[in-house]
C-alpha positions in Angstrom: 10.8 17.6 -18.3 7.5 19.5 -17.7 6.2 18.2 -14.4 2.9 19.0 -12.7 3.6 18.8 -9.0 6.6 17.8 -6.8 4.8 14.6 -5.7 6.2 11.1 -5.5 4.1 10.0 -8.5 5.6 12.7 -10.7 9.1 12.3 -9.4 9.1 8.6 -9.8 7.9 9.1 -13.4 10.6 11.6 -14.4 13.3 9.6 -12.6 12.3 6.6 -14.6 12.4 8.6 -17.8 15.8 10.0 -16.9 17.3 6.6 -16.2 15.8 5.3 -19.4 17.5 8.2 -21.3 20.8 7.4 -19.5 20.6 3.8 -20.6 21.1 4.8 -24.2 22.9 8.1 -23.6 25.1 7.9 -20.5 26.0 11.6 -20.6 22.3 12.7 -20.6 21.2 15.3 -18.1 17.7 16.6 -17.3 16.1 19.8 -16.2 12.6 19.7 -14.5 10.2 22.6 -14.6 7.1 22.4 -12.4 3.8 24.0 -13.4 2.1 23.3 -10.0 -1.0 22.2 -11.9 -2.3 19.0 -13.4 -3.7 20.8 -16.5 -2.7 24.3 -17.7 -2.1 24.7 -21.4 -0.3 28.1 -21.0 1.9 27.1 -18.1 2.9 23.8 -19.8 3.7 25.6 -23.0 5.8 28.2 -21.2 7.7 25.5 -19.2 8.5 23.7 -22.4 9.6 26.9 -24.1 11.9 27.7 -21.1 13.5 24.2 -21.4 14.0 24.6 -25.1 15.5 28.0 -24.7 17.9 26.5 -22.1 19.1 24.0 -24.7 17.1 20.9 -24.0 17.0 18.7 -27.1 14.1 16.4 -26.0 11.1 17.3 -23.8 8.8 14.9 -22.0 6.1 15.6 -19.4 3.9 14.5 -16.6 1.2 17.0 -17.2 -2.1 16.6 -19.1 -2.4 19.2 -21.8 -1.1 19.8 -25.3 0.8 22.9 -24.3 4.3 21.2 -24.2 3.9 19.1 -27.4 2.7 22.2 -29.4 5.7 24.2 -28.1 8.0 21.4 -29.1 6.5 21.1 -32.5 6.9 24.8 -33.1 10.5 24.7 -32.1 11.3 21.4 -33.9 12.2 19.6 -30.7 11.2 15.9 -30.2 8.4 15.3 -27.6 7.5 12.3 -25.5 4.0 13.1 -24.1 1.7 11.8 -21.4 -1.7 10.1 -21.5 -2.6 11.3 -25.0 -1.3 10.7 -28.5 0.2 13.9 -29.9 0.3 12.6 -33.5 -2.3 15.2 -34.6 -1.3 17.9 -32.1 2.4 17.9 -32.9 2.7 16.2 -36.3 6.3 17.1 -36.9 8.0 16.2 -33.7 5.8 13.6 -31.8 7.7 10.5 -30.8 5.5 8.5 -28.4 3.4 8.8 -25.3 3.0 6.8 -22.1 -0.4 6.5 -20.6 -2.2 5.0 -17.6 -5.1 2.6 -18.2 -7.4 2.2 -15.3 -9.5 -0.6 -16.9 -7.7 -3.5 -15.2 -8.2 -2.0 -11.7 -11.8 -1.1 -12.4 -12.5 -4.6 -13.7 -11.0 -6.0 -10.5 -13.2 -3.8 -8.3 -16.3 -4.7 -10.3 -15.6 -8.5 -10.2 -14.8 -8.5 -6.5 -18.0 -6.5 -5.8 -20.1 -8.8 -7.9 -18.7 -11.8 -6.1 -19.4 -10.4 -2.7 -15.7 -10.0 -2.0 -15.5 -6.3 -1.6 -13.2 -6.6 1.4 -10.6 -8.1 -0.9 -10.4 -5.0 -3.1 -6.8 -3.6 -2.7 -6.6 0.0 -1.8 -3.0 0.2 -2.8 -2.9 -1.6 -6.2 -0.1 -1.4 -8.7 -0.1 -2.8 -12.3 2.4 -2.6 -15.1 2.7 -3.4 -18.8 1.7 -7.1 -18.3 -1.6 -6.1 -16.7 -2.2 -3.5 -19.3 -2.2 -0.8 -16.7 0.8 1.0 -18.3 0.7 1.5 -22.0 2.5 3.3 -24.8 0.9 4.9 -27.8 2.3 4.1 -31.3 5.8 5.1 -32.1 6.6 7.7 -34.8 8.9 5.4 -36.6 9.6 8.0 -39.3 11.0 10.4 -36.7 12.6 7.9 -34.2 16.1 6.5 -34.5 16.4 3.1 -36.3 16.0 0.2 -33.8 13.9 2.2 -31.4 10.8 0.0 -31.5 13.0 -3.1 -31.0 14.6 -1.5 -28.0 11.2 -0.6 -26.6 10.0 -4.2 -27.0 13.1 -5.5 -25.3 12.7 -3.1 -22.4 9.1 -4.0 -21.9 9.9 -7.7 -21.9 12.6 -7.1 -19.3 10.3 -5.1 -17.1 7.6 -7.8 -17.3 10.1 -10.5 -16.3 11.3 -8.4 -13.3 7.7 -7.6 -12.3 6.8 -11.3 -12.3 9.9 -12.1 -10.1 9.1 -9.3 -7.7 5.5 -10.3 -7.4 6.5 -13.9 -6.6 8.9 -12.8 -4.0 6.3 -10.5 -2.4 3.7 -13.3 -2.4 6.2 -15.7 -0.8 7.0 -13.1 1.9 3.4 -12.5 2.7 2.8 -16.3 3.0 5.7 -16.6 5.4 4.4 -13.7 7.5 1.0 -15.2 7.7 2.4 -18.6 8.7 4.2 -16.9 11.5 1.1 -15.1 12.6 2.6 -11.7 12.0 1.1 -10.7 8.7 1.4 -7.0 7.9 0.6 -4.7 5.0 3.1 -5.0 2.1 5.7 -2.4 2.3 4.9 -1.3 5.8 8.6 -1.7 6.8 10.1 -1.2 3.4 12.4 1.5 4.8 13.6 -0.6 7.7 14.3 -3.6 5.5 16.0 -1.5 2.8 13.0 -1.8 0.4 13.0 1.9 -0.4 14.8 2.7 -3.6 17.9 4.8 -3.2 18.7 7.5 -5.7 21.5 6.6 -8.1 24.7 8.4 -7.2 25.2 9.8 -10.8 21.7 11.2 -11.3 22.0 14.7 -12.7 18.9 16.7 -13.0 17.7 20.1 -11.9 14.3 21.0 -10.5 12.8 24.4 -11.1 9.6 25.1 -9.0 
């Protein structure tokens, strides 16, 4: 995994990717190489080449350039990219890309501002597939294993269902706190109440900084 920085955003992303890989291949392991840059074509290319030379058979990334996909294409290694479609960049080995769509949040900001409710704009907003904030590019069905698209569709449906349930629970908790006169910011005591996610005991990946 070609990672930009050792930040929570990046780590949560590659942990999710790893657990997704484990869901279909229980023996999968992962190696992470940091570039310490959000965008550096040469460093990302080198990181991908290092991973391939170490025997990695699939490379993904949380970094913004075409460096890793091009390295994968040259080596014949499948690539799952980030924020851009690599269909034209890596025509032989592109699989799919995840991407962030800021439009739902920007729309929320604009509408709240327009309606004179700027104080209701959340500073800590999170959206998923259902809101359109998280998206996937098209799948390279010719290169992916049979049944991949169906598995993706099922996973998204499951995530949306879990997201709805979690949102309802959070809303109910907020209402209960407000009724008791002790409202607080969501997640403020997540660690004290066990809300922080623990790392799975069988996670096996190596970070290279």
